[in-house]
Structure formats: C-alpha cells, structure tokens
FIZA-760780 format. One record per residue (C-alpha): x, y, z. Coordinates in steps of 0.05 Angstrom, whole numbers, plus 32768, in hexadecimal, padded with zeros to 4 digits. Example, Ala and Ser with C-alpha at 12.3 -4.5 7.8 and 13.67 -1.06 7.14 Angstrom:
2
@u 80F6	v 7FA6	w 809C $
@u 8111	v 7FEB	w 808F $
//
This chain:
417
@u 7F31	v 82B4	w 80DF $
@u 7F31	v 826C	w 80FD $
@u 7F13	v 824E	w 80BD $
@u 7F4F	v 826F	w 8092 $
@u 7F82	v 825A	w 80C3 $
@u 7F60	v 8214	w 80BE $
@u 7F67	v 8215	w 806F $
@u 7FAE	v 8227	w 8074 $
@u 7FC7	v 81F5	w 809E $
@u 7FA1	v 81BE	w 8076 $
@u 7FC6	v 81DA	w 8034 $
@u 8004	v 81D0	w 8057 $
@u 7FFD	v 8187	w 8078 $
@u 7FDE	v 8179	w 8025 $
@u 8025	v 8191	w 800E $
@u 8048	v 816D	w 8047 $
@u 8022	v 8131	w 802E $
@u 8036	v 813C	w 7FE2 $
@u 807C	v 813F	w 7FF9 $
@u 807C	v 8102	w 8016 $
@u 805E	v 80E6	w 7FD8 $
@u 8091	v 8103	w 7FAF $
@u 80CF	v 80E6	w 7FCE $
@u 80B2	v 8097	w 7FCB $
@u 8097	v 809F	w 7F80 $
@u 80A4	v 8065	w 7F53 $
@u 80B5	v 807F	w 7F16 $
@u 80F2	v 80AE	w 7F3F $
@u 8107	v 8073	w 7F78 $
@u 8114	v 8040	w 7F42 $
@u 8130	v 8075	w 7EFF $
@u 8164	v 808B	w 7F37 $
@u 8171	v 8046	w 7F4D $
@u 817C	v 8031	w 7F0A $
@u 81B0	v 806D	w 7EF7 $
@u 81D4	v 8065	w 7F32 $
@u 81DD	v 801A	w 7F21 $
@u 81EC	v 8027	w 7ED6 $
@u 81D3	v 7FE1	w 7EB9 $
@u 81E5	v 7FE8	w 7E75 $
@u 81CB	v 7F94	w 7E5F $
@u 8185	v 7F98	w 7E39 $
@u 8150	v 7F7A	w 7E6D $
@u 810C	v 7F62	w 7E69 $
@u 80DF	v 7F85	w 7E9B $
@u 80A3	v 7F66	w 7EC8 $
@u 807B	v 7FA4	w 7EEC $
@u 803E	v 7F8E	w 7F27 $
@u 8020	v 7FB1	w 7F5C $
@u 7FF6	v 7FF9	w 7F66 $
@u 8038	v 8020	w 7F56 $
@u 804D	v 7FF1	w 7F14 $
@u 8042	v 8027	w 7EE1 $
@u 806B	v 8065	w 7EFE $
@u 80A7	v 8034	w 7F0C $
@u 80A7	v 8013	w 7ECA $
@u 80A9	v 8063	w 7EB6 $
@u 80E7	v 8069	w 7EDB $
@u 8101	v 802A	w 7EC3 $
@u 80EF	v 8047	w 7E75 $
@u 811B	v 808A	w 7E92 $
@u 8155	v 806E	w 7E9F $
@u 815F	v 802E	w 7E6A $
@u 8137	v 8044	w 7E36 $
@u 8137	v 8017	w 7DF8 $
@u 8162	v 7FE2	w 7E25 $
@u 8118	v 7FCE	w 7E3E $
@u 810F	v 7F8D	w 7E05 $
@u 80C2	v 7F7E	w 7E1B $
@u 809C	v 7F8F	w 7E5D $
@u 805F	v 7F6C	w 7E8B $
@u 803F	v 7FA1	w 7EAD $
@u 8000	v 7F94	w 7EDA $
@u 7FE5	v 7FC6	w 7F09 $
@u 7FA2	v 7FD4	w 7F30 $
@u 7F6B	v 7FE6	w 7F07 $
@u 7F69	v 8034	w 7F06 $
@u 7FB7	v 803C	w 7F13 $
@u 7FD3	v 8033	w 7ECA $
@u 7FF3	v 8064	w 7EA7 $
@u 800C	v 8069	w 7E57 $
@u 804F	v 803E	w 7E47 $
@u 806C	v 801C	w 7E07 $
@u 8051	v 7FDD	w 7E1E $
@u 800E	v 7FC1	w 7E31 $
@u 7FEF	v 7FD2	w 7E74 $
@u 7FC4	v 7F95	w 7E98 $
@u 7F90	v 7FB9	w 7ECF $
@u 7F7A	v 7F85	w 7F01 $
@u 7F52	v 7F7F	w 7F3B $
@u 7F69	v 7FA0	w 7F85 $
@u 7F61	v 7F8A	w 7FBA $
@u 7F33	v 7F58	w 7FA3 $
@u 7F5A	v 7F28	w 7F66 $
@u 7F2D	v 7F29	w 7F26 $
@u 7F28	v 7EFF	w 7EEE $
@u 7F5F	v 7F30	w 7ED0 $
@u 7F8D	v 7F20	w 7F0F $
@u 7F95	v 7EE0	w 7EF2 $
@u 7F9B	v 7EF7	w 7EAD $
@u 7FD7	v 7F1D	w 7EBD $
@u 7FE8	v 7EDD	w 7EDD $
@u 7FDF	v 7EB1	w 7E95 $
@u 8008	v 7EEF	w 7E79 $
@u 8039	v 7EEF	w 7EA6 $
@u 8051	v 7EA0	w 7EA1 $
@u 8049	v 7EA7	w 7E52 $
@u 807E	v 7EE9	w 7E5A $
@u 80B0	v 7EC2	w 7E81 $
@u 80AA	v 7E88	w 7E53 $
@u 80C2	v 7EB8	w 7E16 $
@u 8102	v 7ECD	w 7E3A $
@u 8143	v 7EB8	w 7E2C $
@u 8160	v 7E88	w 7E61 $
@u 819F	v 7EB1	w 7E64 $
@u 817C	v 7EFA	w 7E69 $
@u 8176	v 7F26	w 7E9A $
@u 812F	v 7F3F	w 7EBB $
@u 8121	v 7F7A	w 7EE0 $
@u 80E7	v 7F71	w 7F0B $
@u 80BF	v 7FA7	w 7F2D $
@u 8093	v 7F97	w 7F64 $
@u 8065	v 7FC8	w 7F97 $
@u 8028	v 7FBF	w 7FC0 $
@u 7FE6	v 7FA5	w 7FA2 $
@u 800F	v 7F6E	w 7F86 $
@u 7FEF	v 7F34	w 7FAA $
@u 7FAF	v 7F46	w 7F86 $
@u 7FB2	v 7F66	w 7F46 $
@u 7FDE	v 7F1F	w 7F2C $
@u 7FDA	v 7EDF	w 7F40 $
@u 7FD0	v 7E90	w 7F24 $
@u 7FAF	v 7E58	w 7F47 $
@u 7FBD	v 7E10	w 7F58 $
@u 7F95	v 7DD6	w 7F3E $
@u 7F50	v 7DD8	w 7F61 $
@u 7F53	v 7E26	w 7F70 $
@u 7F1C	v 7E56	w 7F52 $
@u 7F1B	v 7E9F	w 7F4A $
@u 7EE5	v 7E9B	w 7F7E $
@u 7F0B	v 7E7A	w 7FAD $
@u 7F3F	v 7EA3	w 7FA7 $
@u 7F13	v 7EDE	w 7FB0 $
@u 7EEF	v 7EC0	w 7FEA $
@u 7F2C	v 7EBA	w 800C $
@u 7F4C	v 7F00	w 7FFA $
@u 7F08	v 7F20	w 8019 $
@u 7F09	v 7EFC	w 805A $
@u 7F57	v 7F14	w 8062 $
@u 7F41	v 7F5B	w 8059 $
@u 7F13	v 7F58	w 8086 $
@u 7F2D	v 7F28	w 80BB $
@u 7F5A	v 7F60	w 80E1 $
@u 7F9A	v 7F40	w 80C9 $
@u 7FDF	v 7F5D	w 80C2 $
@u 7FFA	v 7F5D	w 8079 $
@u 8027	v 7F2B	w 808A $
@u 7FF0	v 7EFC	w 80A2 $
@u 7FCD	v 7F08	w 8064 $
@u 8009	v 7EF5	w 803C $
@u 8011	v 7EBF	w 8059 $
@u 7FCF	v 7E98	w 804F $
@u 7FCD	v 7EBA	w 7FFE $
@u 8019	v 7E92	w 7FF0 $
@u 7FEF	v 7E5A	w 8002 $
@u 7FC2	v 7E5F	w 7FC2 $
@u 7FF0	v 7E7D	w 7F94 $
@u 8022	v 7E68	w 7F5B $
@u 8045	v 7EA9	w 7F5C $
@u 8050	v 7EB6	w 7FA3 $
@u 807A	v 7E9E	w 7FD2 $
@u 80B4	v 7E94	w 7FA7 $
@u 8094	v 7E77	w 7F75 $
@u 80A6	v 7EB2	w 7F3E $
@u 80F5	v 7EA5	w 7F4A $
@u 80EA	v 7E5F	w 7F3A $
@u 80C0	v 7E64	w 7EFD $
@u 80ED	v 7EAC	w 7EE6 $
@u 8137	v 7E73	w 7EF2 $
@u 8161	v 7E74	w 7ED8 $
@u 8160	v 7EBF	w 7EBE $
@u 8181	v 7EE9	w 7EE6 $
@u 8158	v 7F1E	w 7F0D $
@u 8160	v 7F59	w 7F2B $
@u 8118	v 7F6D	w 7F5A $
@u 810F	v 7FBA	w 7F66 $
@u 80D6	v 7FC4	w 7F9B $
@u 80B0	v 7FF6	w 7FC3 $
@u 80A3	v 7FD8	w 8007 $
@u 8063	v 7FE0	w 8021 $
@u 8065	v 7FB4	w 805C $
@u 8080	v 7FC0	w 80A3 $
@u 80CC	v 7FAA	w 80B6 $
@u 80D1	v 7FB7	w 8060 $
@u 80CE	v 7F60	w 8065 $
@u 80E4	v 7F47	w 801B $
@u 80B0	v 7F17	w 8032 $
@u 806C	v 7F38	w 8032 $
@u 8083	v 7F6A	w 7FFD $
@u 8051	v 7F55	w 7FC3 $
@u 8048	v 7F0F	w 7FE7 $
@u 8093	v 7F08	w 7FD8 $
@u 8090	v 7EE9	w 7F95 $
@u 80E2	v 7EF0	w 7F85 $
@u 80F8	v 7EE0	w 7FD0 $
@u 8102	v 7E9C	w 7FF7 $
@u 80D7	v 7E95	w 8037 $
@u 80E7	v 7E62	w 8069 $
@u 809E	v 7E65	w 808D $
@u 807F	v 7E4A	w 8054 $
@u 80A5	v 7E09	w 8065 $
@u 807C	v 7E05	w 809E $
@u 8032	v 7DF2	w 80A6 $
@u 7FFD	v 7E27	w 80A9 $
@u 7FCC	v 7E2F	w 80E8 $
@u 7F8C	v 7E25	w 80C6 $
@u 7F6A	v 7E31	w 80FD $
@u 7F6B	v 7E80	w 80F0 $
@u 7F44	v 7E6E	w 80B8 $
@u 7EF9	v 7E64	w 80A7 $
@u 7EF2	v 7E18	w 809A $
@u 7ED7	v 7E26	w 8051 $
@u 7F13	v 7E42	w 8042 $
@u 7F40	v 7E17	w 8062 $
@u 7F35	v 7DE4	w 8022 $
@u 7F49	v 7E16	w 7FF6 $
@u 7F88	v 7E29	w 801B $
@u 7F92	v 7DDE	w 801A $
@u 7F9C	v 7DD1	w 7FD4 $
@u 7FD7	v 7DFE	w 7FCF $
@u 801A	v 7DE9	w 7FAF $
@u 8067	v 7DE7	w 7FD2 $
@u 8088	v 7E2D	w 7FD5 $
@u 80D8	v 7E1C	w 7FB6 $
@u 8103	v 7E0C	w 7FF2 $
@u 8131	v 7E4B	w 8015 $
@u 8166	v 7E2E	w 7FF8 $
@u 8149	v 7E27	w 7FA9 $
@u 8183	v 7E38	w 7F7D $
@u 814F	v 7E6C	w 7F5C $
@u 8158	v 7E9E	w 7F8F $
@u 819E	v 7EA3	w 7F80 $
@u 818C	v 7EC2	w 7F3C $
@u 8167	v 7EF7	w 7F66 $
@u 8182	v 7F3F	w 7F7D $
@u 814E	v 7F67	w 7F9F $
@u 814F	v 7FAD	w 7FB0 $
@u 811B	v 7FD5	w 7FD9 $
@u 8120	v 8020	w 7FBF $
@u 80DF	v 8041	w 7FE1 $
@u 80D0	v 802B	w 8025 $
@u 80A5	v 8059	w 805A $
@u 80E0	v 8080	w 807B $
@u 80E8	v 80A7	w 8040 $
@u 80AA	v 80B7	w 803A $
@u 80AB	v 80CE	w 8081 $
@u 80F2	v 80EE	w 8081 $
@u 80D2	v 811B	w 8040 $
@u 8095	v 812F	w 806C $
@u 80C1	v 8144	w 809E $
@u 80EE	v 816B	w 806E $
@u 80B0	v 8189	w 8054 $
@u 809A	v 81A3	w 8094 $
@u 80D3	v 81CA	w 80A8 $
@u 80DD	v 81EA	w 806C $
@u 8090	v 8204	w 8072 $
@u 80AE	v 821A	w 80BA $
@u 8090	v 81EA	w 80EB $
@u 80B6	v 81C2	w 811F $
@u 80B4	v 8173	w 8112 $
@u 809E	v 813A	w 8134 $
@u 80B9	v 80FA	w 811B $
@u 8092	v 80C5	w 813B $
@u 80BC	v 8085	w 813C $
@u 8077	v 805C	w 8145 $
@u 8068	v 802D	w 810D $
@u 801C	v 8031	w 8113 $
@u 7FFA	v 7FEC	w 8117 $
@u 7FC2	v 7FCA	w 8131 $
@u 7F74	v 7FE6	w 8133 $
@u 7F6B	v 8027	w 810C $
@u 7F37	v 8040	w 8139 $
@u 7F64	v 8035	w 8178 $
@u 7FA0	v 8055	w 814A $
@u 7F74	v 808F	w 8140 $
@u 7F65	v 80A5	w 817E $
@u 7FAE	v 8093	w 819A $
@u 7FD3	v 80C0	w 8168 $
@u 7F99	v 80FA	w 8177 $
@u 7FA2	v 80F1	w 81BF $
@u 7FEF	v 80FE	w 81B4 $
@u 7FDC	v 813A	w 8182 $
@u 7FB6	v 815C	w 81BA $
@u 7FF4	v 815B	w 81EB $
@u 8028	v 8180	w 81B3 $
@u 8048	v 81C0	w 81B7 $
@u 802F	v 81EE	w 8182 $
@u 804A	v 81F9	w 813F $
@u 805C	v 81B4	w 813C $
@u 804C	v 817C	w 8104 $
@u 8054	v 812F	w 8116 $
@u 8065	v 80FF	w 80E5 $
@u 804C	v 80B4	w 80F5 $
@u 8046	v 8078	w 80BC $
@u 8030	v 8033	w 80C0 $
@u 7FF6	v 800A	w 80AF $
@u 7FBA	v 7FF6	w 80D0 $
@u 7F82	v 7FC9	w 80CC $
@u 7F34	v 7FCB	w 80CE $
@u 7F03	v 7F8B	w 80DC $
@u 7ECF	v 7F9A	w 80B1 $
@u 7E88	v 7F93	w 80C2 $
@u 7E5C	v 7F5E	w 8093 $
@u 7E46	v 7F94	w 806D $
@u 7E77	v 7FCC	w 8076 $
@u 7E68	v 8018	w 8061 $
@u 7E9A	v 803A	w 8032 $
@u 7EE2	v 8052	w 804B $
@u 7F23	v 8026	w 805D $
@u 7F4E	v 8029	w 8099 $
@u 7F6C	v 806D	w 808F $
@u 7F26	v 808C	w 808E $
@u 7F0F	v 8061	w 80CD $
@u 7F54	v 8076	w 80EE $
@u 7F42	v 80C5	w 80D9 $
@u 7EFE	v 80C8	w 80FE $
@u 7F15	v 80AC	w 8139 $
@u 7F4C	v 80D7	w 813C $
@u 7F0E	v 810F	w 8131 $
@u 7EEC	v 80F7	w 8168 $
@u 7F24	v 8107	w 8195 $
@u 7F34	v 8149	w 8177 $
@u 7EE5	v 815F	w 817C $
@u 7EE2	v 81AE	w 818B $
@u 7F2B	v 81B5	w 8193 $
@u 7F49	v 81F7	w 8167 $
@u 7F8A	v 81F3	w 8145 $
@u 7F8E	v 81B1	w 8138 $
@u 7F90	v 8183	w 80F0 $
@u 7FA4	v 8136	w 80E7 $
@u 7FA9	v 8111	w 80A3 $
@u 7FA9	v 80CD	w 8095 $
@u 7FB6	v 80AE	w 804F $
@u 7FC8	v 8074	w 802E $
@u 8007	v 8087	w 8004 $
@u 7FE8	v 805C	w 7FC6 $
@u 7FAD	v 808F	w 7FC1 $
@u 7F7D	v 8063	w 7FDA $
@u 7F5B	v 8043	w 801F $
@u 7F3A	v 800C	w 801D $
@u 7F0B	v 8000	w 7FD2 $
@u 7F04	v 804F	w 7FD2 $
@u 7F25	v 807E	w 7FA5 $
@u 7F30	v 80A9	w 7FEA $
@u 7F79	v 80AD	w 8002 $
@u 7F60	v 80BB	w 804D $
@u 7F52	v 80F4	w 806D $
@u 7F64	v 813E	w 808D $
@u 7F3A	v 8147	w 80CB $
@u 7F39	v 8179	w 8101 $
@u 7F0E	v 8197	w 8143 $
@u 7ED7	v 81A5	w 8118 $
@u 7ECD	v 8161	w 80F1 $
@u 7E9C	v 8142	w 811B $
@u 7E6D	v 817D	w 8124 $
@u 7E6F	v 8188	w 80D6 $
@u 7E5A	v 813F	w 80CD $
@u 7E2A	v 8143	w 80FD $
@u 7E0D	v 8178	w 80E4 $
@u 7DF3	v 8147	w 80A6 $
@u 7DD3	v 811A	w 80D9 $
@u 7E15	v 80E6	w 80E4 $
@u 7E2C	v 80C6	w 8123 $
@u 7E7B	v 80B7	w 811D $
@u 7E7C	v 807F	w 814C $
@u 7E3E	v 8064	w 8124 $
@u 7E69	v 806C	w 80DD $
@u 7E9E	v 804A	w 80FD $
@u 7E7E	v 800C	w 811A $
@u 7E65	v 800A	w 80D0 $
@u 7EA4	v 8017	w 80B0 $
@u 7E85	v 804B	w 808B $
@u 7EB7	v 8082	w 80A2 $
@u 7EB9	v 8099	w 805B $
@u 7E78	v 80B0	w 8055 $
@u 7E7D	v 80DD	w 8096 $
@u 7EB5	v 80F2	w 8088 $
@u 7E9F	v 810A	w 803B $
@u 7E61	v 812B	w 8061 $
@u 7E95	v 8152	w 808D $
@u 7EC5	v 816D	w 8051 $
@u 7EFF	v 8146	w 8063 $
@u 7F0D	v 810C	w 8034 $
@u 7F4C	v 811B	w 8009 $
@u 7F5C	v 8104	w 7FC7 $
@u 7F9E	v 80FA	w 7F9E $
@u 7F96	v 80C8	w 7F67 $
@u 7FC5	v 8091	w 7F5B $
@u 8009	v 80A8	w 7F75 $
@u 803C	v 8076	w 7F58 $
@u 804E	v 805B	w 7F97 $
@u 8032	v 8037	w 7FDE $
@u 8065	v 8035	w 8020 $
@u 8026	v 8027	w 804A $
@u 8009	v 8065	w 806B $
@u 8015	v 80A4	w 8083 $
@u 7FFB	v 80CF	w 80BF $
@u 800A	v 8119	w 80CE $
@u 7FF0	v 813E	w 8100 $
@u 7FF4	v 818C	w 8113 $
@u 7FEA	v 81B3	w 8154 $
@u 7FE3	v 81FA	w 8149 $
@u 7FD1	v 8233	w 8175 $
@u 7F95	v 8254	w 816F $
@u 7F97	v 82A9	w 815E $
@u 7F6A	v 82D4	w 816A $
@u 7F49	v 82FB	w 812F $
//
C-alpha cells in the first residue's frame, strides 16, 4: 500500500510543477501582454535566451505578419520551428555560435531603419548564448572566465557584474547599439528581486554600478587581465535608455502562485513559503527538508529561489537542484509519507538534461543499494549519478521559460494498508 501511496503523491507533485511551468511559459505570457497592449505598428523582432523561441511564438500569435523580420538566438536543444532562422548557441558556457550570434545581431540591428520599432524578448541564458567581445578578448578567454564563475559560488548578480565588463552587448550596450530606434523589451525574470540590470546581464537598461571600479580581488590573477580589457558601458543618463520601454511578463512569484492554486485544486492545504531560497544548495536542501518534517499532514509547501554550488576540480553529474534534493533526501531518510521536489523552471539543472529530482524517505536506501554513498556524491558534485540510481531524477524537456527554481514539499500521514 505504501508504494501505491508514494506513486499517487509523486504524480500530484508532478501535476503541480506542470501548472507552475504553464503559468510562466513564454508563448502565453508574451501573447497575453501584446494582446492587452494592442500594438498595431510593424516591428523588428530580437529574441535571445532559453525561452527565446517560445516568446517569439507568442509574438507571432499576437502580431502575425506585422513582424517585419527577426533575429532569434537560444540554447542548444531549445530551438522550435519559427518562420525565421534560429541560432542555437552554448549555455552555460558560451561557444563560437554565441559569438556568431553576436555578429549576426549587429548586422541585423544595422539593417533596421532608424525610425522603426524594435520588439526585444529577453530571458535567462541570454548572457551565454549571445555575445560580442572587445578587442583583445578571445572565445577561450570568455570560456575560461565563465567556467570559473560557474564554479565560484558567486550569486548571479555578482557573476553578471563581471560578465558585463567583457561584452559589447551587456550592461546597456545593446540599447546604445539600437538607438535611436524605439525599443519595447519584454522579459522573463530569472533573478532575485526582478532586477532588470541582471536579467540577461542588462543589455537594454542602465547600470550605475558599471560606472564604479570593479573589485578585481575576487578574480584569480589570470582572469584579471581579461576583465581589464573591457570597454566603458553607457552612463545611466545616456539618451539611448529613453528610447527603451521595459516590462517583465513572467516571474518566480507567478509560478509559485500557480503551484499553490494547483495544489488546492487537488485537495491539499498549502503553505507558500516567503523565503527566497538562496545560498549553498546543500544547506538549503537540508533546511527545507527539516521544515517539511515539522509540517502538518496533507500540506503542500511551495518555495522558490536559486541556490549555488561550489564545484570541485572535477565535478560529476548534476546541478544545484540535484545536489539540493539529495541533501534533502538525507534528512528525510527513513520517514514514510514525505516527498520533496526541486526543479529548474527552464527544464535543465546544470550541464544536464534533467530538471532536478523528486526524492522521498526511501531515496537514500535505493541509491545505496547500488553501492553509492550520498555524502560522497554530494562532495564530488555527482548527485545526478546517485539520483539516477535511486530512480528520482525528473526530466521536463525545454519548458519555454526560466524563472529560477521551484521547490515543492508534501508531508502526508502514512496509511495502513
């Protein structure tokens, strides 16, 4: 009986996750916004990020033949059929296609009449899939910098602050490139506090912090020279920003709200946790699992956030959500009637095709039955190998959105069979 109960509640948590993702899917959010806006004039379309294709499809649904031309760039494996060519590029580490996308964007922008309207679609991953480098900075330099940042344990704002130094697109530079054209930017927020300067590294908005010297002390010596070759970003009072109108069409709170509504429809009581889950993934997983063990029965807990993982020299398989979920599973070990799900809303977790994991009180025993050790797997950033053995990885495929991570927990009283 316990096995069937577990299957039932796993399926329910999966339905709740699907509802959360559906509420922030790029196609629906963009189409809905444009229909309320009643944008009638023709536009040139620029879209880049993990949700670029889904967002572009939303524009197509709303505007149809009013789109004069488009430049669309997304992550490898996230392309969808569109009337225009789609460039696929590297993420989380940029590749040659990322720089080719940057060159294509420059050519595209130059071909837009100066009095035309530009519709820009921005989503998480934009920092990696499209870039243009200052003189003296190579792709190898950019990859070395991004590789170090991803394993540094720095938060997304700190990483983007450094990335902006070595780009001719980030930090408001795209706004300068498009000026004097009028730009409407619709964004899906993948950053805490919906900071416009951090979404896609802020290509269309001013950033006063870029006028201040960067603290180079956080960087290894070999990366300081690379960063020092950057060019100045436009000042916050640059007239190029007056031509940009910026709106966020989907955010983490929307996904959390949809998850809570779905859970209530399924008959659960709901606790929407106000905490923004951040910091070390292993510590966060243990903390949320402890909270779940204190819960009343029949309650679904909904959290959101984005954690970090400091990677060892040779990391194994997995991402922050897999490390977080395996850490939670260690706390939940041996407890019946408890489930915890951690997933990236973009459908990927680190350099894997898995979105995250859905663990329970039996996860650790199932993994150990295959000769694996959870603590060792976490230490080696190899949580994915353990969770594959335990049967707890979850895969959504590309979701057409990216609003950071969603965490769901359920504590249910065990039933006698």
